[in-house]
N, C-alpha and C positions, 0 to 999 in steps of 0.2 A: 640417701643424700648425706646422712651422718658419716658413713664410711667414705664417701667420695671426697669430703673435705680434707681427709688425710691422704687418700690415694692420689689425689690431684697433684700432690707435691712430689710424687715418686720420680717423675722425669727430671725435675730440677735437682733433686737430691742426687740422682745418678750422674748428672752432668758435673757436679762438684766432686762426687765420690769416686767415680771410675778412674780418673787420673791418679788420685791418692791410693786407691786400691792397687793399681798397677805399679805405682812407685814403691809402695811398701812391699808388695809382692816381689818386687825386684830384689829387695834385701834378702828375702827368703830364697829366691831363685839362685842367688849366689851360693847359699848353703846347699840347695838342691843339686846344683852343678857339682859342687865338691863331693856331696854324698854319693851321687850316681857314679862319678868317675872313680872316686876312692873305693866305693863298694866293689868295684871290679878287681880290686887288689886283695879282697878278703874281709872276713868278719872283724879281725883285730884292727886293721886300719880304719874301718868304719866306726868301730867303738872308740878309737882314739880321737877321731873327729868329734864324736859326741862328747867325750870327756873334755877336750880342749875348748870346744864351743860352749860348754856349760859355764866356764869362767867368763867367756866373752859375753854370753847372754846376760850375766849379771851387770857387767859394765854397760852393755848395749841398752838394757832396760833403764838404768840410771840416766844415761845420756839422752836417749830418746824422750824419756819422761820429762826431764828437765827442759829440753828444747821445746816441748809442747806448750810451755808457758808463753812462748812468743806469739803463738797463733791467736788465742782469744784477745790478747792485748792489742795486737795489730788489727784484728777484726773489729774491736770496739772503736779504735781510732779511725778506722775506715768508715764505720757507720756514722761517726761524728764528723767526717770529712776533714780531719785534722792531720794533714800529711807531715807536718813538722813533728808532731807528737809521735807519729808512726816511725819517722826517720830515727829519732832518738831512741825509741824502744828497740828497734831492730838492731842498731849498732851496739847498744849496751848488751843486748842478747848475744850478738856475735862474739863480743869480747869474752863473756862468761862461758859460752859454749867452747871456744878455743882453749881457754884455760882448763875447762873440765876434760876435754879430750886429752890434753897433755897429762893431767893427773891420772886419768884412767889407764893410760899407757904405762905409767910408772907403777901403778898399783898391780896391774896384771902381771908385769914382769916380776915384781916382788912376791906375788902370790903363787907363781909357778911351782916352787918347791913343795907346796902343800899337797900336790898330787901323790907324793911319796907316802903320805900318811893317811890316805883315804880308803884303804883296803880295796883298791882297784887291781885288776889283773896286771902283773908286772910288764907284760909285753905291750899292753895298751898304754901304760904310763910312759914307757920308753919312747913310743911313737908320738905321744901327745905333747910332750914338753917342748920340743923345738917348733912344733906347729903353733903352739900358743904364743911363743915369744914373737913370732913374725906377725901373726894376726893382731896381736896387741897394739902394734905400731899403727895399724889401720884405724884405730879409734880416733886419732888426731884428724885426719881428713874427713872421717865420717861425721864428727861433731861440727866441723866447719860447714860441711854440706847441710847438716840438719838446721843450722841457724838460717841459712839462705832459704831452704825449703819451707820451714815453718813460717817465715816471713811471707813468702809467695802464697802459701796456703791461706794465711790470714787476710791477704788481699783478694781472696777468691779466685786466684790464678793457680789452680792445682795441677795443671798439665805440665808445668815447667820441671817440677821435681820428677815427674814421671819420665819425661824425655831424657833427662840427665841420667836417671837410674837405668833406663833401658840401654842407653849407649854404653854405660859402664858394664852392664851385664855381658854385652858382646865382647868387650875387652877381657872380662873374667873367663868366659868360656873358651876363648881362643888361647889365652895364656895357660889355662888349666890343661888343655889338650897337649900343648907343647911341653909344659914343665912337669906334669905328672908322669907322662909316658915316655918323655925323651924323644919327641918327634923332631925330625930334620936335624938342625945343628945344636939343638938344646939338650942339656943333660937330663937323665931320668931322675927326678927328685922325689917322686911319689908324694907323700903327705906334705912335705916341705914345699913342693911345687904348687900344691893347692893353696897353701898359705900365701905364697908370693903372688899368685893370681888374684886373691882377695885384696891384698895390700895395694897392688898397682891399679886394680879396678876402682878402689875407693879414692885414690888420688885423681884418677881420670874423672870420677863423678863430680868432684869439687870443681875441676877445671871446666867441665861441660856446663855446670850450673852457673858459674860466674859469667861465662861467655854468653849464655842464653839471656840472663837477666840484664846484663849490661847492653845488650842489643835492643832492648825495649825502652822506648822513650818514657813510658809510664813510670818506670822505676828510677829514672835519673835523679829526681829530687831526693830520693832515699839514699843515694850514694854520694851525697855531699858530706864528706866524712867529718866526724866530730872534731871540733877544736878542743884543746885541753880544758878550757874553761867550761865546756859543755858537759864534761863528764860529771855525772851526778850519782852520788851515793844513794839518793832516794830512789832513782830508777833501778839501780842495781838491786836494792832491797826489795823493790816491788816485784821484779822478775824472780828473785830468789824465793820470796814468800809464796809465790804461785808455783814456781818450778820445783822447789824442794819437795813439797807434799806430793806433787804429781809424779816426781821421780820415785818417791817411796811407794806410791800406788803400783807403779810398774814393777818396782823391785819386789814387792810382796808377791805379785802374781808370777813374774818370771822366776823369782827365787824358789817358789814351791815346785815349779817345773824342773828347775835345776837340781833341787834336792831329790826330786824323783829320779833324775838321771843318775845321780850319785848312789841312791838307794838301789836302783836297778843294777848298777855296776858291781855292788857287793854280792849280787846273785849270779854273776858270771857274764862272759862275753856275749852269749846268745841273748840273754834278757836285755843287756845294754844296747846291742845292735838293733833288736826289735823295738825297743823303746825309742831309739833315735829315728827309726822309720816312721813310727806313729806320730812322734812329736813334729817331725818335719812336714808331714802331710797336714796335720792339724794347724801348724803355723801358717801354711798357705791359705787355708780357709779363714783363719783368724784375721789375716791381713785384709780380706774382703770386709769384715766387720770393722776393722780399724779405719778403713776408708770412710765408712758411714759415720764412725765416731768422730773423725776430723770434720766431716760435713756438719755434724751436730754442733761441734765447737764453733765453727765459722758462723753458722746461721743463728745460733743462740747468742753469740757475741754481737752480731749485727743488731739483733732485736733488742738486746740489752742496751746498746748504744742509743737506740731509738726509743727505749723505754716502752715498748709495745709488748707487754707480758702475756696478753691473751694470744697474740699471734705466735709468740715464743713457744708457748705450751702446745699449740696446734702443730707447729712445724716439728717440734721434738717428737710428739707422738707419732707423726707420720714416719719419722726415721726409725723409731722403735718397731713399728709394724712392718716396715720394709725389711729390716734386718731379720726379724723373726721368720718371715716367709723365705728369704734366701737361705738362712741356716737350716731350715727344715728340709730344703732340697739337698743341701750338703750332707745332712744326717742320713738321708735315704741312700745317697751315693756311697758313703762310707760303708754302710751296712751291706749294700748290694754287692759291692766290688771289693770286699774285705780280703778275699783270697788272691785277687789279681794285682792290686796296687803295690803290695810289698815286693812282688817279683820285678818291678821296675828298678829296684835298688840293688838286689842281691840274689844270687842263685845259690841259696842255702835253705834246704827244706825246713830245718828247725827254726831258723830265724823267721822265715815267711809264715810258718804256722803260729808262732808266738805273736808276731806283729798283727796277724789277722784277728786274733782274739782281742788285742788292744783296740783295733779299729772299730769293733762293735761298741765298745764303751765310748771311744772318741766320737763316734757318730751321735751318741745320745747327748753328749755335753756340748754339741755345736750350738744348740738353742741357748743354753745358759751363757756360754762364752760370748756369743754374739750380742745378746741383750745387755750383759754387764758392761761391755766395752763402749757401746753407743750411749748408754746412760751416763757413764763416766765422762764421755765427751760432752754431753749436754751440760752436766754439772760443771765441767771445766769452763765452758762458755759463760756460765753464770759466775765464774771465778769462785766457786764453792769447792774447796779442795781439802779442808782440814777434816771434816767429818767423814767424807768418802775414804780418806786415808785410814782412819780407824776401822771403817767397815771392811776394807780389803784385808787389813791385818787379821781381823777376827775370822773372816771367811776362810782365808788360806792357811793361817798358822794356828788358830785355835780349833778350827773345824777340819779343814782339808788335810793338812800334813799328818796330824795324829792318826787319822783314818788310814792314810797311805801306809804309815809305819806298822800299825796294828794288823791290818789285813795283809799287807805285802810281806812283812818280815816275821811278825809274831805268829800269825795264823797260817803262814806258808802259802798264801795265794800268789806270791811272786808279783810280777809286773802287772797282772790283772788287778790284784788288790790295790796296787799303787794308783792305777787309773780310776778305780772306783772312788778313792779319796779325792782325786783331782775333780771328778764330777761333782762330788758333794760340796767342795769349796766354791766352785764356780756357781753352783745353784744358789747357795746362801748369799754370795756376793750380788748376784742379779736381783734377788728378791729385796734385799736391804737397800740397794741403790735405787731401785724403783720407788720404794717407800719414801726415801729421802727426796727424790726429785718431785714426787707428787706433793709432799708437804711444802717444799720451797716455792713451787710455782703457784700453788693455791694461795699461799701467803702473799706473794708479790702481787697477784691479781687483786686480792682483797684490799691491799694497802695502797694501790696505785690511784 
């Protein structure tokens, strides 16, 4: 019966999480479509996508992390049944996300020349630079979309972001096919064509999301737009105080994976292409855990609004247990099909062999990766973000990356050594975050 009080929540957790999983997976599927189609052009173009996207991953992590601040604030307001508070929070969040999207576009364009100084293969840099400039522009519609999506998620309506993302993915795949290979009347643009496909798909994603939400009467009160006198520095500050540390948490994690891409690039095109395959596959399973992480944020935020801390802890543990079981299945799949999965991307024996060795390690860290992201989601629902930010920095940059560098570069283990370091960082993060959650929830229950 003790176990059943947690497993009884699995069905509702999934109802909230599955649309988020599919929606977040949609972002990765855009990359998957690019990788598979570009991979048919050869190892150098695939490595160029990896290098270009390594810059985008940094901006993406900052933007997604910052926008996640909207979800617990909206969930708490929803738990309090205060729609006007929710309206003001959403619209202040939308303004901040839009400004952040413009800023990230500018920074990515300015950062483009850094590729020349990163000790990457020259043919890869030449292909990656125009690709990055185009994809950088897509950060603006992406961040506008995120504001709408995180608002809907906070209202426990997670399917709308999924629907918009899936429709945009169709646009992306079709445009990729036409523009990469030059089908019908379209020119053959190769990597540049993949970049344009991503750009237009993200503009379509915003358009679809706005249409979907405006068609639902439930959301109409939230679209009574702010008057000038309603703009509040206090609300901007509240979102920034929650969003900035959350963005840093995402940055520290994605940053260490980006550093791994750059480090693999110094070892040659084969290692970099193999690293991209393993990273793309791991990203897809990670998005499953992200879905449950968002579920944890929503449900914890609701219970925080109700001040029911015993129920908050029970619901959270049910999500932790659920993600552990799911990630165990993914770990077994990665290990079992390590030689088959890389062949989806590329027909190159050296790349496939190296990627297979990475998937063995990637399989092992599925458990740590899944647990750490859902615990972060639960802590975000509690609006506890400062200490978790320190934890993620220590785990990834004091523990994880030094191991990546020493094993991969100094001891000559190559990309396999890099991924052992990633495994170490994720495991330390999962353990420390669990300890933090346990401490906070016990304290809340005692003091209530």
